[in-house]
TORVO-102659 format. One record per atom (N, C-alpha, C): atom name; x, y, z; residue in three letters; chain. Coordinates in pm, whole numbers, plus 50000, padded with zeros to 5 digits. Example, Ala and Ser with C-alpha at 12.3 -4.5 7.8 and 13.67 -1.06 7.14 Angstrom:
BEGIN
    a       u       v       w     r   c
    N   51319   49431   50780   ALA   A
   CA   51230   49550   50780   ALA   A
    C   51320   49670   50780   ALA   A
    N   51285   49775   50708   SER   A
   CA   51367   49894   50714   SER   A
    C   51290   50003   50787   SER   A
END
This chain:
BEGIN
    a       u       v       w     r   c
    N   47357   37776   57752   MET   A
   CA   47288   37755   57877   MET   A
    C   47185   37871   57888   MET   A
    N   47219   37984   57840   MET   A
   CA   47150   38096   57879   MET   A
    C   46996   38100   57804   MET   A
    N   46980   38074   57655   ASN   A
   CA   46936   37963   57624   ASN   A
    C   46802   37955   57688   ASN   A
    N   46880   37775   57707   SER   A
   CA   46852   37695   57830   SER   A
    C   46798   37776   57894   SER   A
    N   46796   37829   57995   LEU   A
   CA   46730   37906   58120   LEU   A
    C   46623   37982   58116   LEU   A
    N   46677   38026   57969   ALA   A
   CA   46561   38164   57951   ALA   A
    C   46416   38065   57870   ALA   A
    N   46424   37970   57816   PHE   A
   CA   46319   37824   57751   PHE   A
    C   46265   37869   57859   PHE   A
    N   46323   37759   57973   GLN   A
   CA   46268   37731   58109   GLN   A
    C   46222   37808   58177   GLN   A
    N   46258   37940   58208   TRP   A
   CA   46126   38022   58294   TRP   A
    C   46053   38059   58180   TRP   A
    N   46030   38079   58058   GLU   A
   CA   45936   38100   57991   GLU   A
    C   45825   37989   57993   GLU   A
    N   45879   37898   57961   ALA   A
   CA   45737   37733   58004   ALA   A
    C   45749   37738   58108   ALA   A
    N   45761   37786   58257   SER   A
   CA   45714   37751   58389   SER   A
    C   45634   37920   58353   SER   A
    N   45674   38006   58306   CYS   A
   CA   45556   38126   58338   CYS   A
    C   45644   38208   58445   CYS   A
    N   45744   38235   58503   ILE   A
   CA   45754   38291   58589   ILE   A
    C   45774   38379   58568   ILE   A
    N   45822   38445   58397   GLY   A
   CA   45845   38562   58399   GLY   A
    C   45731   38699   58360   GLY   A
    N   45610   38530   58352   THR   A
   CA   45457   38648   58340   THR   A
    C   45403   38671   58465   THR   A
    N   45419   38578   58571   ASP   A
   CA   45412   38608   58723   ASP   A
    C   45495   38727   58745   ASP   A
    N   45634   38732   58742   PHE   A
   CA   45659   38863   58765   PHE   A
    C   45626   39002   58732   PHE   A
    N   45625   38996   58599   LEU   A
   CA   45549   39111   58521   LEU   A
    C   45419   39146   58587   LEU   A
    N   45323   39002   58586   GLN   A
   CA   45187   39073   58670   GLN   A
    C   45229   39101   58842   GLN   A
    N   45288   39046   58904   ALA   A
   CA   45345   39120   59024   ALA   A
    C   45379   39281   59001   ALA   A
    N   45461   39249   58923   VAL   A
   CA   45483   39433   58874   VAL   A
    C   45377   39505   58861   VAL   A
    N   45301   39507   58780   GLU   A
   CA   45192   39553   58693   GLU   A
    C   45073   39600   58828   GLU   A
    N   45083   39510   58895   GLN   A
   CA   44972   39431   58997   GLN   A
    C   45024   39591   59121   GLN   A
    N   45131   39560   59190   TYR   A
   CA   45179   39690   59256   TYR   A
    C   45210   39782   59209   TYR   A
    N   45271   39808   59086   ALA   A
   CA   45288   40009   59003   ALA   A
    C   45087   40042   59024   ALA   A
    N   45001   39932   58979   LYS   A
   CA   44850   40010   58960   LYS   A
    C   44861   40017   59132   LYS   A
    N   44865   39978   59226   SER   A
   CA   44813   40005   59373   SER   A
    C   44885   40111   59411   SER   A
    N   44961   40162   59348   LYS   A
   CA   45071   40287   59383   LYS   A
    C   45006   40424   59269   LYS   A
    N   44913   40395   59220   GLN   A
   CA   44850   40487   59088   GLN   A
    C   44955   40559   58998   GLN   A
    N   45042   40419   58927   VAL   A
   CA   45075   40431   58858   VAL   A
    C   45070   40396   58725   VAL   A
    N   45074   40502   58632   THR   A
   CA   44931   40490   58524   THR   A
    C   44983   40400   58413   THR   A
    N   45149   40422   58402   HIS   A
   CA   45215   40312   58278   HIS   A
    C   45372   40309   58317   HIS   A
    N   45418   40185   58234   ILE   A
   CA   45551   40140   58263   ILE   A
    C   45610   40177   58127   ILE   A
    N   45741   40196   58149   PHE   A
   CA   45828   40215   58003   PHE   A
    C   45912   40145   58022   PHE   A
    N   45957   40033   57964   LEU   A
   CA   46020   39963   57917   LEU   A
    C   46170   39934   57772   LEU   A
    N   46294   39940   57816   GLN   A
   CA   46360   39924   57724   GLN   A
    C   46405   39784   57679   GLN   A
    N   46363   39730   57573   THR   A
   CA   46495   39601   57540   THR   A
    C   46532   39603   57382   THR   A
    N   46584   39508   57337   GLU   A
   CA   46635   39522   57183   GLU   A
    C   46517   39395   57089   GLU   A
    N   46508   39462   56977   ARG   A
   CA   46427   39388   56911   ARG   A
    C   46472   39229   56874   ARG   A
    N   46621   39201   56897   THR   A
   CA   46648   39088   56822   THR   A
    C   46671   39004   56964   THR   A
    N   46612   39057   57075   VAL   A
   CA   46646   38957   57210   VAL   A
    C   46499   38867   57183   VAL   A
    N   46519   38755   57277   PRO   A
   CA   46345   38698   57292   PRO   A
    C   46285   38749   57412   PRO   A
    N   46310   38841   57483   ALA   A
   CA   46225   38934   57536   ALA   A
    C   46133   39039   57496   ALA   A
    N   46198   39072   57361   PHE   A
   CA   46127   39178   57263   PHE   A
    C   45966   39077   57267   PHE   A
    N   45986   39006   57204   ASN   A
   CA   45899   38931   57186   ASN   A
    C   45781   38900   57334   ASN   A
    N   45860   38834   57431   PHE   A
   CA   45763   38826   57544   PHE   A
    C   45673   38973   57601   PHE   A
    N   45787   39101   57590   TYR   A
   CA   45737   39152   57606   TYR   A
    C   45564   39238   57531   TYR   A
    N   45564   39214   57395   ILE   A
   CA   45512   39178   57278   ILE   A
    C   45343   39128   57318   ILE   A
    N   45384   38992   57370   LYS   A
   CA   45294   38915   57415   LYS   A
    C   45220   38912   57512   LYS   A
    N   45293   39001   57615   ASN   A
   CA   45213   39030   57749   ASN   A
    C   45140   39204   57723   ASN   A
    N   45118   39212   57630   GLY   A
   CA   45082   39356   57580   GLY   A
    C   45152   39488   57583   GLY   A
    N   45262   39455   57619   PHE   A
   CA   45325   39624   57541   PHE   A
    C   45374   39666   57433   PHE   A
    N   45364   39722   57330   ILE   A
   CA   45325   39789   57214   ILE   A
    C   45481   39896   57255   ILE   A
    N   45508   39858   57118   GLU   A
   CA   45638   39973   56984   GLU   A
    C   45647   40079   57014   GLU   A
    N   45668   40193   57050   LEU   A
   CA   45709   40321   57064   LEU   A
    C   45749   40365   56907   LEU   A
    N   45649   40448   56774   LYS   A
   CA   45730   40457   56716   LYS   A
    C   45772   40565   56669   LYS   A
    N   45755   40676   56771   ASP   A
   CA   45812   40801   56789   ASP   A
    C   45915   40819   56862   ASP   A
    N   45957   40674   56981   HIS   A
   CA   46081   40734   57036   HIS   A
    C   46169   40707   57025   HIS   A
    N   46275   40787   57083   ILE   A
   CA   46435   40739   56997   ILE   A
    C   46512   40709   57140   ILE   A
    N   46601   40611   57165   SER   A
   CA   46673   40611   57286   SER   A
    C   46817   40620   57207   SER   A
    N   46912   40702   57259   LEU   A
   CA   47025   40710   57222   LEU   A
    C   47110   40705   57331   LEU   A
    N   47248   40634   57280   TYR   A
   CA   47375   40646   57396   TYR   A
    C   47505   40651   57340   TYR   A
    N   47599   40680   57379   LYS   A
   CA   47722   40698   57331   LYS   A
    C   47809   40652   57389   LYS   A
    N   47898   40542   57322   GLU   A
   CA   47986   40419   57440   GLU   A
    C   48125   40490   57399   GLU   A
    N   48204   40530   57503   PHE   A
   CA   48328   40550   57535   PHE   A
    C   48438   40469   57526   PHE   A
    N   48557   40439   57440   ASN   A
   CA   48648   40360   57467   ASN   A
    C   48760   40414   57567   ASN   A
END
């Protein structure tokens, strides 16, 4: 179901419209850049690339999971 929902959102441009609204708002507040994190293996990765985001080659994000 989640893949179907993601496809419907992509097909209807809701994600792109939302992202553009966020960018316009940020620019209106003199924000100069946006930093986001996603995983390379999820469809959102390609969505962000298609919308002008670039992959940072020198950035490393780390986390530690506790059991």
